[in-house]
N, C-alpha and C positions, 0 to 999 in steps of 0.2 A: 666471690664474684657476684657483681651487681651487675642489671640487666637494665635500659633505659629504651623506652620506644618515642618515637616520632612520625607524625605523615603529613601533608599535604597534597590536594589536590589542585594546588595555583601553580599552573603550568607559564602564564606572559608574565609574570611579574614577579624578577627574584628576588625584590626586596621584601615584599612581603610571605614570599615562601620563605626565606632563611627567619622574618619576625615569627612563625608560625611554627616553629619546628624548633627554635628557640625559645618558647615560651613554654613547648609539649615538654620539653626534657627537661626546661630549670634546672640547669647544671651545676647550680651555686651549693656546695656542700654534698654534691651526688660522687665528685670523681673520685677514685681513687688513684693509686699511683701510675699503673699502665690503663689507655683506655686505648679502641679501634672501634670504629665505625660503621656496618656493613650496610649499604644501600642499594636497593633498588629502584626503577624508575620506567616510567613510559619513556620511549627514546627521545619524545620532543623537550623531556627536561633538560636533556642535552643543548639540544639545538638552542633552546632559551635563554640557557646563561646560568639557569638555577644552578645545575650540578658544580658548578665552578665556584660561585657565589656562596653556596653551602662549605665548601671544601674552606673558600677562605675566612668563613665567619668561626669555622669551631676550634677546638683547643685540641683537637687530636684528628689524624688521619681518616680519612674512609676510602672503602675500598667497596667494590660491588662488580653489577650489570644492570645493564634492560634489560625490561620483562614483559608480560604481559598482562600479567596483575598480580596482588600480592596481598597478604592480609600481616598486621599488628594489633594489638591490642587497640580498640578505639576506632578502625578504619580499615577500608577491604576495597578492592577495586581495580579496574581496569588505565584510567588514565590517572596514576597516582603513585607519589614519588614518599616511600616507606625507609624508613632510618632506625637499624637494632646497634646499639651502643652497648659494648661489653667494656665493664671497667673492673680490675681488680688489685691488688695487692702482690700477689704472691705468682702472677700468671702475667709473663712478658708477650708481646706482638711482635712481632720481626717480620716487614712488607718488604714483598720484593714483584720485579715485575719483570718478562724475558724481553730481549730484542725483539723485531717485528720477526713472523716467521712464515712460510706458506704451505710448507708439506712436515711429513712424517720426519724432522730433524732433529736427533738428540742436543745439538752444540749450543741452541738459545735457551735449554733447561738447566743443563749443568752449568753454562756461564752463571745464570743467575742466581744458583746454589751457593757456587761459589761465592758471592758476594753476599749473601745472607748466612747459610747456616754452616756452607762448612768449615769453617773459619773456630765454630764453636766447641767446647769440648761437650756441651751437654747435647742430648738430641730431642727435636720437638717432640708435644706429648699430641701433637696433634697441625696438621695441616687445614688450611680453609683456602677452597680453589675457586677460581674463577675464571675460566675458561670461555675465551671465544670460539662462535660455532664456524668454523669452514666446512666448507663442500668435501676436502682433500685431504682432513687429517680426523681422525676415527678418533672417539671418545676413550676409547681403549688402550690409542695411543699415549695419551694422557695419563691414566691409573698404569699404564706399565711404565712408562718413560722414569714418573715419579717415585714409583715403589723401586726403581734401579739405582735411582741415584741418590735417594734418602734413607734406602735400606729398610723399607717396609714401615715408613712413615703411615698413622692412619689417616688418610685424606677425604677429606667430607669438600662437597662444593656442585657446582652448577654450568652450564655451558648457558652462555647469553642467549637471548632469542628475544624479538619484539614485535610488532603488530604486522609486520608486513609479509606477503605470500613468501618471497626468497629472503626472509631475512635479513636483509640488507641494510639495515641499521642499527643491526644485533652488536651492541660493545661492551669491551669492560670497562672498569674507572678503577683510576688510583688517585686521588686527590681531583685537583679541577680535571683531569687528564683523561680522555678516552680514548679506545682504541677498536679497529675492530680484527686486528692480529697479533696482540700483545697477550699473555697469558699472566693475570695478576695473582698473586698468592698472599697468605698470611701462616707464619711460622709461629705457632702459639707454644711459652716456655713455660715450663714449673710447674705446680703441683694441679694438674687436671687431670680426669680419668673418664676421658669422653664416652658414653655406649651407644650402639647404633642401631633405629631397625629399619629392616626395607618390607616395604608393602605394594606388590606388583597387580599379577592376576592370579586369581585361587584357582588352585588344581582340582579344588572341589565341581569348579563349573568346566572344567576343561573336557575335550576329548579322551576318553577313555586309552586309546592306543597310545604306548611309545615310539619314539620312533629313533634311529642311530644314524646320524649325522656319515655318510659314506666317499662327501666329494664334497669340498669345498677349498675356495680359496679367497684367504681374509673375512670381508663380510658379504661373499656373493657365496651361498649356499647354494650348491648344486644339486645334490643327492640324497635321497632320506632311504635307507634301507634299501640301496641301490636301484631307486630309480628315483626322475628328475620329479624336484620339488613340486610342478604343476601336477603330476602323477599322482604323487603322493597327495597332494591336497584333496584333488579328485575324489582321491579315491575313499577320503573322509568324509565328502558330501559338502565340501565347499561349494556353494552356485558359481556358473561360468554364466556366461552371456552370450547371444547369438553367436557372437565369435570365436567364442572356445575361449578367452579368454575369465579369470578367477576375479568374483566381485568381494568388493569388502574386505580385500584385504589388511588394509588396515585396522577391520575389527577381531582378526585372529593372531595376537600375537606369540611366538614359541617361550615355552618356558624351557630353560637351557639349562642342565646342567652339566658342567662343565668334566665332572665324575672325580674330580681332586679333592672329595669328603666336602668342599663349602656350597652353601647357599645356593639354592638354583637363582639362578638371573632372567629376566624376560628383554625378548630382542623382539623388536615391532618388524615387518614386510615394508620396504618401500616402494617396491617394483618387481615384478616378476618380467624376466627377458622370454624375448620369444622361443629359447633355447629349453625355455621351460626349470630357469635357474631364477631365487630368490634376492636381491638385493636387499640385506637386514641390517638395523641399526649398530651394527658390532660385528666380530667374530664370531667366528661358528667353526669350533674347531673339529674335525675329523674325529670320530671316536665318543663325542658329547651326544647325551640323550638330549631328547627333545619332546615335547609334548606340547600340542597347538590347543589355545588358551583363546575364551574370546574376550572383549571389553565393549562394556558399554555405561550407558549413566549408572543401572543400579550396581552393576560388578566395581565402579570406582569407589562408589558411598561403599559398599559393604568389604573391601579392601581398607579403605580409610579408615575405617572405625575399626576395625582388627587391630592396622598397625597402632594407630594412636594408642588404643586400647593396650597394648601390649608396651609401650614407649610410657603411658602413663605409670607404670607397676615400678619404671626405674626414675621416675622424674619429682616427688616428692621435694620439693624445695628447689628447684632445678631451672635450666632454662633449655626447651628446645628449638633447634633451627630446622625448619624443614623446609626442603625442595620436591616440587612434585612437576612431574610431564607435563606438557603443553598438550599431550597426547592426550591424557587426562578431563584437561580443561575442555579439547573440545570434544570429547566423548561425551559429556553431559547436556548439549544441545542446546537448545532453548536454554535450557536453565543454567546458565552460566554459572552462577554462583552457588552452586550444590555443593561443592568440596569446601570451600571456604567457609560455607554455612556450616555444616557439618563438623568442621575442625574446630570453630570456636563454641558450637554447642557441646561439642566431647572435652575437652581441655581448659575449658570454662574461666580459671581463674591463673591457672598455670601459666608462665611467662610462655610467649612464643612468636615467630614470626616464622609465615610461611612466603613462597614464591616460586612463582611457576617460571619453568627451566626448558631449554633445548636439550638435557640431557641432563642425569643424575653419574656424580661419582659420591660413592659410598663403602668404604668395607664390608664383609658377609665375615662371616664366623665358618668355621667348621666345627665337627664333633667335639675335638679336644679343646676349643677353646681361642684357636689361632683366627686371625685375619688375614684376609688377603683383599685388596683394594680393585674394588671392580668398579666399570661402567655398567648404565640402566636404561633400560627404556621404558616407557609410560608406567613408572614407579614413584612410589611417594618415600625418599628415604628421611631420616630422621637422626639427628645429632643432640643426644643429651649432653647437657653440659653441667 
């Protein structure tokens, strides 16, 4: 597999943007038998017509998402369109998209699978996912529904995001079309052996106490160790304001162990209800154990360096696709480019793209080497191809 990269900051002039992308790609004599373009962009690139013009100009299909920031070799930033082109003779890329959906309904996902992968005798080696960010659809649902439908094909990808506080312009992309409510995916068939790496919050900086989830409903965490989440967290010393509300809950993600032998995942708290329950960024099953971690600018950079170091050992002569949570982006405060700069510093000449996400999809490994598809919060996920 070969990879090509291009980027442009040109939002207002589709013709100029396309010309810049084509000049950077230099496609003549570069393309192999099968190719796919993975695009990420600031939402305005859709409104201005740049994405549609690019889809028309390229000799291969493009898929992707809107984002708040991205990095490819030669360019990084917020108001940017980035393009990563994968091209290979022995890997085939099959694109699919669901019908619109507004809830956790398996039907549109199964119908999309029937149109793309169900009729083939071989199984995909990898699914690349570009999911919509919907307030009433959990990322856990995406991970679980595709695992059930595909028979546990490893699923790596991201949820769309944008620069607005309510993310109302976050969209998925396929060709020149974009949607708020459709899931775009790529099934990769052939000689492909992806490896996955996950870096979230380090246990070394977490509170020492471990808790057990004793009551929950989906992503609503009610009790830990038999007491309300509010009581449990105040017992650890999490500060309260004058009204007794917990302060800075976004800085205290949970390190959650499902107790199924797989790697723990990170779950953020979005809010604490008047009853003292925590609204979290994914399912919090009863019986799981948790540790309360901390996330700040230093923690982001430390975990970024650690996971990139792990991935580098498997990446010699290979390609890295990286998604990092916008929570990590915001945790850097005024130095919003710190994680991007750190990634470029560590990876140097390793081919990679980094895109900020509204939620991460990436398999985790069990002690026996088995893989379980999971969703993640506040995490950097890496696929080495």
